[in-house]
N, C-alpha and C positions, 0 to 999 in steps of 0.2 A: 360136982365141980363144973363150973361153967367153962365154955370154950375160951372166954377172955382170961380167966384165971389160969387155965392151962397154957395159953400163949405167953402170959407173963412169966410163969414158972419156967417155961422152955427158954425164953430169952434170957432170963436171969441165970439159968443153969449154963447156957452156952457162954455167956459173958464170963462167968466164974471159971469155966474150963479154959477159955481162951486166955484169960489173964494168968491162970495158974501154969499154962504151958508156955506162953510167949515171953513173959517177964523173965523167968529163969534162963530160958534159951537165949534171949537177947543179952542178958547180963553175962552169961558165960562166953558168948561170942565176942563181946566187947572187952572183957577183962582178962581172959586167958590166952596164952600164946597158941595153945592148941584149939582155941575156940573157933578159928577159921574152918577147921574140919567139920564143925557142927553145921556149917552152911549146907552140907549135904543132907542133913536131917530136916531142914526147914521145909522143903516141898512135901515131905511125908507128914510133917506136923500140920501144915495147911490143909492137906488132903484129909487128914483125920478130923480136923475141925469142920471142914465142909460136910463130911459124912455124918458127924455128930449133929450138926445143924439140920441136916435133912431128916435124920431119925427123930429128932426132937420136934420138928415141924409135923411129921406124920403122927407122932403121939399127941401133939396138941390139937390137931385138927380132926382126930378120929372121933367119930360119933359115939357117944356113950350108949351102952346097951339100953333098950327101952325098959323102964321100970314096969312092975306088974300092972297089967291093964285091968 
């Protein structure tokens, strides 16, 4: 697997995770009376997405082990 492929997979994975987390959170904040309390969750969600992005970048940029010489 090439580095370019791994980067593409990492970006796609992060985008899917971000959409899966942010859309329901924003919908609940907007449509429920108690949704305002979810604003306390938002910084943790953003922090989690940042950590996920960092981990995916590390995975994507990791050098594959050398094949048999």
